[in-house]
N, C-alpha and C positions, 0 to 999 in steps of 0.2 A: 879160481882162487887157490893159491899155493897153500901148502900145509903150514908154512910159517905165518901167513896172513890169517889163516883160520885160528891158529893158536893165539895170535895177538888179539883177534876179535873176542875170543872166549875170555882171555885174561882181562880185557877191559870192560867186560859186562858188569853192571852194577849188582851187588849182592841183594838178597831180599831185604825188605824194610826191617828196621829194628823191631824186636818184640819186647814190650814193656810189661808183659804179664810175669808173674812170679810163681814159683813152686808152692804147693799147698803148705800151710803153716803148721806142720806137726813134726815131732821128732820122738823117736822111741828108743828105749834102752831097758836093760834089766837091772834091778837092784835086789840082789839075792834072788828069791823066787817071785818077786813082784815085777810086773811089767808096767813101766812108767812111760806115759805119752805126754809130752809137752804140747800144749795147744796155744797157738798165737791168736790173741784177740785183736791185736793191732798196736798202734802207738799213739802217744800224745806228747806234745812239746811241753816241757816244764821250764819255766823261767827261773834262772839262777837266783833271782831276787827272793824266791820262796825259801832258799836255804839260809840258815843263820848259824853263827859260830865262827865264821871266817868272813873277812871283808870280800867284796865282790871281785876286787883285783886278784886276790889270792885264789879264789874259786876259779876264775877264768884262766889264770896261769896253770892251775892244776889240770883243768880240762884240756887246755891247749897242748900240754905236754903229752897227753894221751891221744892227740889228734881228734878230740871230740869237739865238734862245732857247736858253740853255745850262742851264736849270734842271734838266732831266732828261736831260742828255747831248745833245751837238750832233748833230742828224740828219746823217749822213754817207752819201752815195751810194756804191754799188759799181757800177762801169761796166765793160763790156767793149767792144771795138771790132772790127768786121768790115770788112776792107778788100779790095775787089775790084780787083786790079791790072790786070785784063784777061787775065792768064795764070794767076793764082792767086786763090783765095778764102781769105783769111788771117784767122783769129780771134786777136786779142791778148787773152790772159787768158780765163778761162772762168766767172768768178763762183764762187759758194759752194755751189751745190746745196743739200743738206740739212744741211750742217755747222753752220750758224748759223740758228736760229730761223725763224719764219714770214714775216718781212719780206724775206727774201732768197731767191735760187734761181730767178729768172725769166728768165735769159739764153736758155735754149732756146725758151721760149714766145715771147719777144719777137723772137728770130731768125726763127722761123716767121712771126710776124705781119709782119715786114719783107719777106717774099717769098722767103726762102731756107729750106733745111732743113739740119739738122745733117749730113746725108749729103753736102751740097754742099761742105762745108769740106774743103780739102786740106792746110792747114797751120795749126798752132796754135803761136803764139809766147808763151812765158811770161815775164812781166817778173820773176817770182820765184815761189817755191813756198809762200807763205803760204796757208792754207786758203780765205780769201775770194777767192782767184784761181784755185786749182787744184782745189778739190773739185768744181767744176762740170764737170770732165772726165768724170765717171762718174754713172750713175743710182743709185737707192737699192739696187740689187742688185749694184753694182760693175761694171756693164758700161759699155763706152766709149760715150758719147753721140755721139761724132764718129767713126764706124767707118772712114772713109776718109782720116782726117787723120794726117799725120806731126806728132809732138809735138817741139818744139824747146825745150831748156832750157839755161841757161848751165851750163858745166862746174862753176863754183864752187858754184852753188846745188845742183846734183845731188850733188856730193861731200859737201855738208853735210847737206841735208835727206833724202837717200835713203840715208844711211849708218846702219847699225844701231849702229856704234860711237859715232857722235855722239849718237844717240838715247839709248843706254845711259848716256852721260856727262852728259846734259842734266838740269836740275832737274826734279823730278817733275811740276810744273805745266806744263812745256813738252813733255813726252814725247808728248802727244796731237798736237801740231803735226807731229811727224815721222811718226807713224803715218798721219795724214790725207794727207800728201804722198805717202808710199809707196803707199797704197791707191789714190789718184787716178791715179797714173801707171802702175800695175801692168798694166792691160789693154793699154796702148800698148807698154809695155816687152816684155810677153810676145809681142806680135804683131810685134816687131822694128821698131816705128815710133816709137821714142824716140831722138833724136839730140841731142848737145850742141854748143855753140858757145862761142867765146871772144870777149871784147870786141874790137870792131873788125871782126869777120867780116862779109862781105857774105852775107846769108842767101838772097837771090834778087836778081834785077835790080831796083835801086832801093830795096832794104831793107837796112839795116845795123844791127848791134848796138852800142849806145853804153853804155859803162861808167858806171853810176850806183850803184855798190855802196855799201853803208853801211847801208841799211835791212835788207838781208840780204847775206850774203857775195858773192852773184853778181847782185844786183839790176841789171836791165838795162832801158834804154829803147830804143825802136826808131824809127829815122828813116826815114820813107817819103818818097822824093824822086820826083816825077813832073812832067815838063815844067818849068814855071817856078814850081812851088809845092812846099813841104815841110810835113810834119807829124811832130812828135815825140810818140809815145805813151809817156808817161813813168812809167807805173805809179804807185808810191807816193812820188814825189818830194815831194808835198804831201798832207797828211792834213786839215789845218784851214786852208782858204783864208782864213778870217776872221782868222787869227793869223799864219800863216807867210809870207804875202806881205809884210806890213808888216815882219815880223821873221823872216827866214829862219834866224836862229840858234836858234829855238825847236825843240826836238826832241820826239819822241814815244817813249813807253816801248817800243814795238814795234821800234825800231831796234836792230839787233844791234851796231852801232858808231855811236854818236850823233854823234861828231865827224866821222866820215867821211860820214855821211848829211847833216850840215849843210853840209859842203864841197861835196858833190854837188849839193845843192839850190841853193846860192849860184851855182855854176857854170852849172847848167841855167837858172835864172831870168835870169842875166845874158846868156847866149847867146840865149835866147828873145826877150828885149827888144831886144837888139842886131840879131839877124837877122830879127826880125819874122815868124818862121815860126809856123804853127799848132801848138798843143799840145793833147793829149788826156790827161786825167788820170782814173785809176781812182776817185779819191775827191773829184773836183770835182762841184759841183751838176750834175745831168743836164741836157744831154747830155755835159757834161764837156769841151767843146771851146771853145777861145777863143785869145786872145792875152795875152801878158804885157807890161805897160808899166811903165816906171819911175815911181815916185811918191816924191819926196824921196830918203831914204836906203834906201827899200824898193821894193816893187813893188805893183801891183794887177792884178786879174783883169778882162779885158774879154771877156765871153762872146760866143759866136757868136750872130748874129741869125737867127731863123727866116726861111726863105724857100724858094722853089721850088728844085728841084735843077736846076742848069744842066748842059747836055750839052756 
């Protein structure tokens, strides 16, 4: 065989089969002296019919302009955030565990992939007690995934979601949300490691609870302040970045008080644009970290750029 024939044979050889596995879902950066690690729990499709305040045609046109496919529901990330303050290892929200389908429930695996273990976490801050945030506190057998952590929940959300009276009075299709919240916090409560807080409380040095209620009665965002930099972990202030940045007046069906949720979103977006602090969102495209900038009468999202972790 001539050299040209050999070259042609090598060139025509098929490549290896395609690989459909993905990199581990974690991303790390520094905010002042705090090390922040975004943890990907997975994704869920949200039907645009759940959004109100614009007609469906306007919503679809806005999403289409951003190349966001909404035909089968908008792919919406579920993120949690691990913050190493130097004195504490804090997990903000815990993901969904097995409460929702096979595309979710990956926070513990991604936490381990990032170099930590669930046993390392000493504090868990809950933005609210919806199942895609709270179910990840326990495993499939109802045991605490974070055995050394103190769980901190807003008093208003605890009074609502952990109340058997509220559950009994809820519509039939909502009763499961109450049960999932109670089951998720149960091992922490039984171990005496469940504590509540009020809006404005300083939860530890450099970490304060910010009232962003409306999505739930006690929905809370957490402001981490370190050296000359700040980050607001805002929970569910925004569900559909393709719609709600341009028009913060668009609500979602899951809001317990839509008008209050709209007011909270408008206030948070305005402050984030004015103060130029980092924000981290549970339902923003992974890693869910970026800045908010003004854009005409609305806002737009400026995601963080990948880069090495500076010390």
